[in-house]
C-alpha positions in Angstrom: 19.1 34.5 -11.1 16.7 32.1 -9.3 18.1 30.1 -6.5 15.9 27.3 -5.1 15.8 26.6 -1.2 17.0 23.1 -1.4 20.4 21.8 -2.0 19.6 20.0 -5.2 18.1 22.2 -7.9 18.8 24.2 -11.0 19.9 27.8 -10.7 19.3 29.4 -14.1 21.6 32.3 -15.2 19.2 34.4 -16.8 21.7 36.1 -19.0 23.2 32.9 -20.5 20.4 30.3 -19.8 22.8 27.7 -18.5 21.3 25.7 -15.7 23.6 25.1 -12.6 22.6 22.0 -10.8 23.7 21.2 -7.4 24.1 17.5 -6.6 24.5 16.1 -3.1 28.0 14.7 -2.1 29.0 11.3 -3.8 25.9 11.2 -6.0 26.4 10.4 -9.6 27.0 13.2 -12.1 27.7 12.9 -15.9 31.4 12.3 -16.5 31.9 10.0 -13.5 32.4 6.9 -15.7 34.3 8.3 -18.6 32.5 6.0 -20.8 31.4 6.5 -24.4 33.9 9.1 -25.4 36.7 9.9 -27.5 39.5 11.5 -25.3 40.5 14.0 -27.8 37.7 16.4 -28.8 37.7 18.1 -32.2 39.5 21.6 -32.1 36.3 23.6 -33.0 34.6 21.7 -30.0 37.4 22.6 -27.6 37.2 26.3 -28.7 33.4 26.2 -28.4 33.6 24.8 -24.9 36.3 27.2 -23.8 34.1 30.1 -25.0 31.0 28.8 -23.4 32.8 28.0 -20.2 34.5 31.4 -19.9 31.1 33.1 -20.4 29.5 30.7 -17.6 32.2 31.1 -15.1 30.8 34.3 -13.5 27.5 32.9 -13.0 28.9 29.7 -11.6 31.1 31.6 -9.0 28.1 33.6 -8.1 25.8 30.7 -7.6 28.2 28.5 -5.6 28.3 29.8 -2.3 29.7 28.5 1.0 26.3 27.8 2.2 25.4 25.8 -0.8 28.6 23.8 -0.6 27.6 23.0 3.3 24.0 22.1 1.9 25.6 19.5 -0.7 27.7 18.0 2.3 26.7 14.6 3.4 29.8 13.7 5.3 32.1 16.0 7.2 29.1 18.4 7.4 30.6 20.1 10.8 34.0 20.6 9.1 32.4 22.0 6.1 30.4 24.4 8.1 33.5 25.6 10.0 35.2 26.0 6.8 32.2 28.3 5.7 32.6 30.4 8.7 34.0 33.8 7.8 36.0 33.8 11.0 37.8 30.4 10.0 41.4 30.2 9.2 41.0 29.7 5.4 38.3 30.6 2.9 36.3 27.7 1.5 35.7 29.5 -1.8 38.8 31.9 -2.2 38.3 34.7 -4.9 38.9 33.3 -8.3 38.3 29.7 -7.3 36.3 28.8 -10.3 39.6 29.7 -12.5 41.6 27.0 -10.7 39.3 24.1 -11.6 40.7 22.4 -14.8 38.0 21.5 -17.2 38.8 18.9 -19.8 36.8 16.3 -22.0 35.5 13.5 -19.7 32.8 12.0 -22.0 31.8 12.6 -25.6 28.5 11.2 -27.0 28.5 11.7 -30.6 25.1 10.1 -31.3 23.4 12.4 -28.8 25.4 15.5 -29.8 26.8 16.1 -26.2 30.1 16.2 -24.5 30.8 16.4 -20.8 33.9 18.5 -19.6 35.0 18.7 -16.1 37.6 18.0 -13.6 38.5 14.6 -12.1 37.8 14.3 -8.4 41.6 14.8 -7.4 41.6 18.1 -9.5 38.7 19.7 -7.7 38.8 22.4 -5.0 39.9 21.0 -1.6 37.2 20.9 1.1 37.4 20.2 4.8 37.3 16.6 5.9 36.3 14.7 9.0 39.4 12.2 8.8 43.0 12.6 7.9 42.7 9.6 5.4 39.6 11.1 3.6 40.2 13.8 0.9 37.0 15.8 -0.4 36.8 18.0 -3.4 34.2 20.4 -5.0 33.8 19.1 -8.4 32.4 20.8 -11.5 31.1 19.2 -14.8 29.7 21.0 -17.7 27.6 19.4 -20.6 28.0 21.0 -24.0 25.5 20.7 -26.7 27.9 20.2 -29.7 25.5 21.2 -32.5 24.7 24.6 -30.9 28.1 25.0 -29.0 26.3 26.1 -25.8 26.4 24.8 -22.3 23.2 22.9 -21.3 24.0 22.3 -17.7 26.8 22.8 -15.1 26.9 20.4 -12.2 28.4 21.1 -8.9 29.0 18.4 -6.3 31.4 17.0 -3.8 33.3 13.9 -4.5 36.0 12.2 -2.4 38.3 9.3 -1.6 39.9 7.4 1.1 43.4 6.6 1.3 45.0 3.9 3.7 
């Protein structure tokens, strides 16, 4: 597995060939707008995505480290670094975390033969915050080539919102 030094880059899982791209906090990723899609994927596409995602999850879990999450962080970096500290009260990425992130269809682009699956921001893995009214989540998105039934790219980023 090749891991670039910078926060944004493509980590290629040599076994499956899927690119895992790390996108800095709050930057746009596919699926943000939920545009251009039918909310209900065909059954064969759901099955193809489920199989491809199951195969990619171990590579995603290996590629997403606490250090990479800190590198993605643009806000609450100090709190994120503290959450990455092995001596901290909680683990930022507990064992099996990738299994807890729900992946559903967010966008479908029939003309391009691609579909984007992932979690809504609120469903992502909770991360430390710098304010009690700001909520941050580790968010995953996966782009499926519908003709070949393979994942093209997995996006890893941090998204958040403020409640008042």
